[in-house]
Structure formats: structure tokens, C-alpha cells
N, C-alpha and C positions, 0 to 999 in steps of 0.2 A: 503493499499500499504506500502510495507517495505522501511524502509530508506536505502539508499545505503550509504557505506563507504563513498564516496566520499564527501557526503553531510555533514558528521561530522566535527565540528569545533574541533580546538586543545584543548578547554576548555574540550567539552563534552567527548572526548577521554581519557582525564585525569579522569574524573569523573567514566567514565566506568572502567578504570584500578584500582581505589581506590574501587569501588564497588567489583570487582572480588577479590581483595586483601582481602577485608573484610570476604568474604566466605573461604578463604585460612587461615586467621587468627584463625577464631573459630574452623576451623576442625584440624589444626596443633596444636593449644594450647590444644585441647581437650586430645590429647593423654598424654602429660606430666602430666596436671592437674588431669586427672583422676587417674594415677599411683600413685601421691602423696597423693590422697583421699583413696587410697585403705584399709589402716590400719584402718581409721576412719570408713568407711563402714563395715569392719568386725567387729569392736567393738560394734557398733550401731545396726546392723541387724544380729549379730551373725552368720556370713557367714563362712562356711568352706572353704579350699583353692580353692577347685575344683571351687566353685560358684563364688569365687573372679577373678580366671583366666577366667571365662566366661563373667564377666563384660568388659574385654578387648577383648576377642576372638571374641564374637558375633559381636562386632563393626567392627573388622579387618576383619573378614571373611566375613561379609556381603558386606563390600566396595569392597572386592578382586572379590566377585561373581557378583557384579552389576556394576561395573565401566564400563566395555566396553558396557554393555547394556544401560547404561544411556548415552553414548556418542552417541550410535546409535540412542537412541529414540530422541535426542536433534537435531541431524541431519535432522531426517524425521519429526518430530512434531514442531520444532521451539525450538532455544536454550534459548530465553528469558523464553519461557512458562515453559520449563524444569527446568531451572533455579530457577525461582519463586517458582515452586511446591517444588523443593529441600529445598530451604530457611524456607517455611512453615513447611515442614514434620520435618526438623532437628530442628525447634522451637519448636514444637510440641512434639518430642522426649526429647528434654532438659527439656521442663515442667513436662512431666510424670517422668522422671528421679528425680527430684527435689522433688516430692512428694510421691516416692514409698514406700510403707510401709513394703514390704519384699523384700529379695533377689532377688526372681524370678520375681517380678513385675519390679524390676530394670533392670534385664537382658532383659526383654521384652521391655522395654523402650529404651534400648541401641540399641535393633534391628531396631525401629523406627527411632531412630536418626541416625543410619547408612545408613538407606534406603535413608534419606534426604541428607545424607553426600556424597552419591555416585553420587548425581546428582549435587553436587556443584563443586570440583576442575576440572574435565574434561571437564564439560560444560563451566566453566569459562575460561579455558584456550583455548577453542574452540571460546569462545566470543572476547579472546585477539587477537588470531591470524587472525580473520575475521575484527577486527576492526583496528590493526596496520598492514597494508599491506606492507609498507615501510620496507626494510631490516634494516634501521638503527633504525627507531622507534620501529620496532618489536623488536630488540636486546635489546633495552633499556627497554621496556616493560617487556619482559621476566626476565631481570636483578633486576628489582623492584620485580617482582612476587617471584624470589629466595631469594632476601634479606628478604622479609617477613616471609619465612620458617625460616631462622635463627633467626629473631626477635622473632617470636611466641615461638620458641623453647627455647629460653632463657628467654622469659617472663613467660613461663608456670609454671614451678616449684615454683618461687617466688611469684607470683600473686596468685597461688592456695594454697600455705603455708599460705599466709596472709588471705586469704578468709576462709580457712578451721579452724584456729585458733580463726577467730574472728566470723565467721556465721556459721560454721558447713560445713560438706562435701555436703550438698545440694547446696549451694552457687556456687560451681565450674560448675554447670549447670545453675544457674540463669544467670551468666555473658554472656552467650550465648544471651540470649532474646534480650537486647538492641542493639546488634551488628547486629542480625538477622533484627531488626526492621528499623535499618538505612540502611542495604543492600538493603531490601526489598523495601523501599521508593525510594532509588537511581535506582533501576532495573527499578522500573515502571515508573520513569520519565525521565530516560536517554538511558537505552539500548534499541536499536532498535531489532526488531525480525529479524532472520535471519535462513534460513535452507539450507540445502546441496541441491546442484543442482542434485546431484546422491546419493541419501541417500544409506546407507549401507543395506544389507539384513539382515533378523533377522534368528536367529537360536535357538529357544526356548528348542530343545532337547539337542543341545550342552551345552547350557546354564545350564539346569537342571542336567546333567551329572556331568558338572565341579562343581556346588554346592555340588552334592553328595560326590564327591571326598574330596573336602575340608572339609566339615562337619564332614565326618565319620572319616577322618584322625586325625583332631584335639580331635574329640570326644573320640577316642580310646586312645589318648594320656593322656588327661586330666582325663578321668574316668576308666583308666587302663582297658580298656575292650580289648584285643588282638583279639577276634573274630571279632569285627568291621572292622579290618583291611582288612578282606576277602573281605566285601562290598567295601572298598576303592578300591581293586585291580580290582574288577570285573566292578565298575564304571569307571575306569581309562581306563581299556580295551575297554568299551563301547564308551567312549570318542573317544578315538584314532581312532577306527573303523569308528564312524559316522563322525568324522572331515574330514577324509581323502576322504570321499565320498560325503560330502556336498557341493553344488555349491556355498555358501556364509558362510563359516564356522564361528563359534565363534572365534576359534584361527586358524589362518592359520598355518597347520602343517610344511609346506614347509620352514618356518622361521628358524625352528631347524637344518634344515641341516646346516645353516651358524654357524660355531663354535664360532665366536664372538657373534652371538645372544643368542646362546644356553648358553655360557659362562656368559653373562650378566645377563641372568634369573636366574642362579645358584648362581651367585655374590649378586644379589640382596635378593634372599631367605636367604642365609648365612650371610650378613651383618646385615640385618634387623632381623633376629633372634636374633642375638646378641643384637641388641638395645631393642628388645622386653623383652629378658631375664633380660638385665641390668636395664631398668626402674621398672620392676616389683618387682625383687628380691630385688634391693636395696632399693626401698621404705619399704618392708616388715622388712628388716635388720636396717634400720636407725630408724624407728619409733616403731619397734616390739622389736628387740634385744638390740638396742641401746637407745631406749627409748627418742629419740629426739623428739622435737615438729615438726609440720608441717613445720613451717617457717624456724627452724634449716635445714630441709632436703631439702627445696627449695634452701636454700643458699648452700649446699654441692653440688647440683647439677650444680650450676652456673659455675665451671671450666669446666665440660662437654659442657653446652650449649655456653660458649664463644668460645670453642673449635671449635664446629661446625659453630658458627657465622662467625668466622674470616678465618677458613681453608676452607670451601665450595666454596667461590668465588675464593680464591687462586687455589684450584683444578681445577676449571673451566678454570682458565688462563693457568694452567700447561697441561692441555689436548689440549687447542687450539694451543699451541706451540709445545709440546713434544710428544703428542699421550697419551693414557691411561695408558700405562705401569708404569710410575713412581708413579701417583697418587695411583693405585691399589696396587703396593708394599707397598708404605708407608702406605696405609690403613690397610693391612692385617699384616703388621708387628706390628704396633702401637696398633692394637685391640688384636692381639695375647698377646703382652707384656702386656695389663692391663687385659686380661681374665685370664692369668697366674698369675699375681699378686693377683687377688681375688681368686684364689685357696688356699691362704695362710690366708683368711679373718677368724677372730675369735672376739669374743665380746669385746675385748679390742684392737682392730687394732687403731695404731695412726691416728690422724686426718689428720696430714700431709701427709700420706700415702695414705689415701683414695681421698685426692684432687689431688695428683698425678695421682693416678689410674684414677680418673674421667677426668681429663684433658687428659690423653693419649687417653682413649677411644673416648671423644668428638672429638679431632683432627683426630682420625683414622678414625671415622665414617664420619666426615666432608669431607674426602679426596675421599670417595667412589661414593657420588650421581652422581656428573658430569660424571664421566668415565661410570656409568651403563647405562645412558641414551645415550651416545654418542657411547658405543659398541654396543648397541641394534638398533640404526638407522643407523650406519655407513654403507654405501654402499647400503642401501635399496633405491629403487626407491622412489620418492616423494609420490606417491599414496599408498606405503606401510608403509612409516616411522610413521604416525600416528598410526597405527595399531601395529607396533613393539613397540612403546614408550608407548601404553597402555598395553601390555603384561608385558613389564617392572615395570610399576607401581602397575598393580596385584600383579606380584612377590614380591614387597615390602611388601604389605599387608598380603601376605601368610606367609611372613618371620617373620615379627612381631607375627602373630598368632601362628607360631611354635614354636618361642622362649619363648612365654608365656606359652604354654602347657608343654614345657619341665621343666618349674620350678616346676612343680608337679611330672613328671615323673623320674626327677633326683634333686638330693638335694647336698648341699655343693660344695666340690671340683669336683664332677662327671659332675655337670652342666656346671663349668668353664673351665673343660678340653674340654668338647664339644663343647664349644663356641669358644675356643681356636683353635680347629680342624676346625671350620667353618672359622675363619678368616686366618689360615693357606691355606685354600682352595682358598680364595680370591686372596692371594699372588701367588699361582700356577697358577690360571686360568688367573690372570693378566698377567703372562709371556706367557702362551701357547695360549692366545687369539692374542697375537701380533707376531705371527711367521707367514713365508711365506705360511706353510700348512693352517693356520687359514685363511690367506687372500684368499686363492685359494677356500677354502671351501665358503667363503662368496661372492665371484665373480662368484661361479656356481648358487648361489641361485638369485643373482641379478647383472647379467653381467655389466661391466663398461660401462658408458655412453660415446657414442662417440661425444659429444659436446665438444667445444674447447672455450677457452676463458673465461673470469671471470663471464659469465653467467651459467656456469656449477656450480651446487651447491651439488654435490656428494661428500663427504668426502672419500677419498680414503687413501691409505697406507702412513703414515707419512713419509717424506723424510728428509734426514739428513741436516740442516743449517750450515752456517759458523761457528756459535758456538759450534758445535758438537751435538747439540740436533737435533730434527727434527720438523717438523710443517706440519699440514694437509694441503692438496692439496683440493681446492674447485673447 
């Protein structure tokens, strides 16, 4: 018999939240730690640049491909069950990564790790939303969840640097094992099983076509095989045709008729492409070109991590009070300035200039997360909001994959001018998504609710306040 939410004590709910945050800790910290380890892996395994790119991209592409499927599986077969399988698979992948004798085996192990990772964050968020049912307690729980992202991002480079210099690159995967063990024990003891009363339908053909689009696109960029893009185009056409006719599609294409939703998807890809390129290329530059140690590299990442840590929650408050436009404008401008500054990068760039650039990029990127999610789900009915947020999360992983792939296709100033263009697109879309025309396109997809009073929870167009700003209407 399943335990109901009402039967859970405050203490047990807290333990459930801690358990879910542990899964977020390892999956978020993994990205920055692995990037810091890339130069050491290259030296130890003799890997070329394209193989180094696949270490990151096979992970992010697999996440992007399986996030929505994992969420649907958890709703259908049980959230606790899928979460535990995810933890065990992630631990197995981490162990295989740490003992990989060749770069090819390491890439395969990263795939296994990503399969497990796809079952962690979306399922953990689902567990949180079903555990914390009150509006205030849920907001606090999600706030803690968001803070863990900033903390793990800040800790990742420094912890990774110390581990790599002390124990070798394999240790960045060892650190996952004790955390997974604790999370698995707490899940078994405290997390109740739950399922959706109306689980989403499955769409294996749409899933397969989406995977084909993503992997062939990134493969063409990394391996520099233009002919592969023909396969990407055919797979994309097949995906659109199939999804438009499927009764329970993998991605509901009607969402994209809403310009705010479409802009959120593009903003996620552009901003996270910048992050992927920044983390990957800067690790190679700092440890390869500048010959800094892994610890020194981790310290230089600290201004970026702190910028993300402090400005992510600030951006959330700004979005709540003034709408998404100010945060998106600030994000696009700051990341553009940082990317343009990196076009002047050379082997003797002063440290103070690097610190300022890293800080600007971190602040800019920290401002973009809250408006992405808000723009994606704003105006969507409650039964569509989860799917809309899942598409935004998938777009983030696609963006990271694209950014890392571009590090091989473009070099030097060309890479950073491209990233500056992506950041400029964030600014432009931040303006366009907050126009009357954009709101009308959104309302045609999800007509305004006719409810009145405080029980209505659909965000509508921000309205002016006495201070001259605007605030969302709930």
C-alpha cells in the first residue's frame, strides 16, 4: 500500500528533500568537475580533441534524449522505483568511468552514467512536487533545490581541482559513489512510492527520431562530416510529421505556436551553448596553454561560480516582480561582453582580465535560468506546464552539447564571436517575448483562464506597479 502525502511527517519530508538534493548535487557537480578533468584525461589516455568532446557530449545528449522518457516512466511505473534504478545506474557508470583504460571505454561509461542521470533530476523534482503539496512549503523546497544548483556549481571546479591534483582524474568519478550510497539508503528508508493517476502515453518512434536528430547533428559538428546533416534534416522532418499526428506525442508541437515558449527554447539552447563552450574551452586554455594546475584552474572558475550562485536567486526575484525582460536583457548583454572579451584571449592575458571575464559570464548566465523556465510555462494550463518545463530542460542539455561541439568546429576568436551572437539572440528574444504580439500568440495556445480570485495560478502578462515596474498576475 502506497504511503499518502498527508501521512508524511515534517521530519520525513525534510529527509526526502535532502535525498532529492543529493541526486542534484552529483549530477550538477559532475559537469564542472569533468570539464576541469579534460586536460588530465587527454594527457593520460592520449585522446584527440574530438574524443574529448564526446566525453561531455555523450553525457548531455543522452540526458537530453531521455529526460522526458524517464519522467513518463516514473509516472507510470513508480517514482521511487525509477529513482533508485537511476541512482544505481549512475553509480555503475561512475565506477566504469574511473577504471576506463581507453578513451572509447570512458565515452561508453559516460553513456551509462547519463542513462542513470536522466532518471535523477526530473524524477526527483516529481517526488518533491508530490511530497510538498502546500504552496508555501513547495516554494521553500524548490528554493532549496535551486540553491543546491548554485552550491554544486561553485564547489565543482574547486573540489575537482583538488581531487585531480591529489588522486588523478579518476577521482572525479569516485566522489559520486559515497553520495549515491547515502541517497540510495535514504530513498529506500524514507521515500514513499507514488505513481501518476493518469500516466502519460509513450511515443517510442518520436523518441527515436529525436535521438537521431540530436546525435547526428552533434556528430556532424564534432567529426566534421557535413553529409551527416542530411540525415539530421530527414530525421527532423520525420519527427515533425510523426509528432503532429501522434495522439500522445513525445513533444507537443502546439507549444511552439506560443512565441514565448519558442523563445524560451531558443534562449535555453543559446545560453547553455555558451556555458558548454566556456567550460570546455577554458579548461583546455588554462591547463594546456597557460599550464596552470587543476587546483589553480578551479580557483579561476570561482568568480564565475560565485556569480551564478548569487545572481540566480536574484534573477528569480526580479522575474517575480518585473517579468522576464530585465533578467534576459542583463543576461544577454553580460554574456556578450564576456564572449567579446574572450575574442582577445592570448597566452599572456592578465589574470585580472580573466577574473573579470569569468565573473561577467557567471553573472550573465546566473540571470538566465529563472526566466527560461518562467517563459516556457507562463500561460500554460497546469496539465501542460510540466511538459513545457521538460522541453526547456531538454533544450538546456542540447545547448551544452552544441557549445562543446562548436569548440572543435570553430577555434579562437571565431568560437567566441559565435557565442557572442548567441548571447545577443538572448537579448533580442528577451525583448520580443515580452510584446503584445507574443502574449497573443501564447494565449492562442493556452486561452486565459476564466477563474477569479487568488486561487487562479496562471501567470499572465506583467502589469505595472506603483514603483514603475511590473509584477506577475497569479
